[in-house]
C-alpha positions in Angstrom: -12.2 10.0 11.0 -10.7 7.0 9.1 -9.1 4.1 10.1 -7.1 1.7 8.3 -6.6 -2.3 8.5 -3.2 -3.6 7.0 -1.0 -6.5 6.7 2.1 -4.7 7.9 4.7 -7.0 5.9 4.1 -8.6 2.7 6.5 -11.3 1.5 6.6 -12.6 -2.1 9.0 -14.2 -4.3 10.7 -12.8 -7.3 8.5 -12.8 -10.4 5.2 -13.4 -8.4 2.6 -11.1 -8.4 2.6 -8.8 -4.7 -0.6 -7.6 -3.8 -0.8 -5.0 -0.7 -4.4 -4.7 0.7 -5.8 -1.7 2.5 -9.4 -2.1 4.3 -10.7 1.5 5.0 -13.3 2.0 7.7 -14.6 6.0 6.9 -17.5 7.8 7.8 -17.8 10.1 5.2 -16.0 8.0 2.6 -12.3 8.8 2.0 -10.0 9.3 -0.4 -7.2 6.8 -0.4 -3.7 7.4 -1.5 -0.6 5.1 -2.2 2.8 6.7 -1.9 6.2 5.3 -2.6 8.3 8.0 -0.4 7.0 11.2 -1.8 6.0 9.8 -5.2 2.2 9.3 -5.8 1.3 5.8 -7.1 -2.2 5.4 -6.8 -5.4 7.7 -5.9 -9.1 6.3 -5.3 -12.3 8.1 -4.0 -14.6 6.5 -1.7 -13.4 3.1 -1.7 -13.6 0.5 1.5 -10.8 -1.8 0.0 -8.0 -0.4 -1.8 -5.0 -2.5 -3.6 -1.4 -1.9 -4.8 -0.4 -4.7 -7.2 3.1 -5.4 -8.4 3.0 -7.8 -11.4 6.2 -9.7 -11.8 7.8 -8.3 -8.4 11.9 -8.0 -8.5 13.8 -7.7 -5.6 14.6 -3.9 -6.1 10.9 -3.4 -5.3 11.6 -4.0 -1.6 10.6 -1.0 0.2 8.0 0.5 2.1 4.8 1.7 1.0 2.4 4.5 2.6 -1.2 4.4 2.6 -3.1 7.5 3.3 -7.0 8.0 3.8 -8.5 11.3 4.4 -11.9 12.5 4.4 -13.8 16.1 5.8 -13.3 14.9 9.4 -9.6 13.9 9.5 -7.4 14.8 7.1 -4.8 12.1 6.5 -4.4 9.0 8.3 -1.3 7.1 7.3 -0.4 3.7 7.4 3.1 1.9 6.5 3.3 -1.3 4.7 6.6 -3.4 4.0 6.6 -5.6 1.1 9.8 -7.8 0.7 10.8 -9.7 -2.4 12.9 -12.6 -2.1 16.0 -12.1 -4.6 16.0 -15.8 -6.7 19.4 -14.8 -7.4 21.6 -12.6 -4.4 21.1 -9.2 -5.1 24.8 -7.0 -5.1 
């Protein structure tokens, strides 16, 4: 089944571009999905590398995203990635 290699934590400063990357090893190739909680953010088919890009990150974007890969051999292997956005100002 698929395996996912990730960087578990990504830290950026507010207003920067945040790029979360997943490398998928899978034979046959996987369908790849990014989630924010139960909300599907992005869906790709048969990719080895997948990116979730947040332009102009805000401190409110700090959260954990889930990356799921599935193929016919193994349904749904999931990894979690935490995005931390450092605030320019204190978020209250």
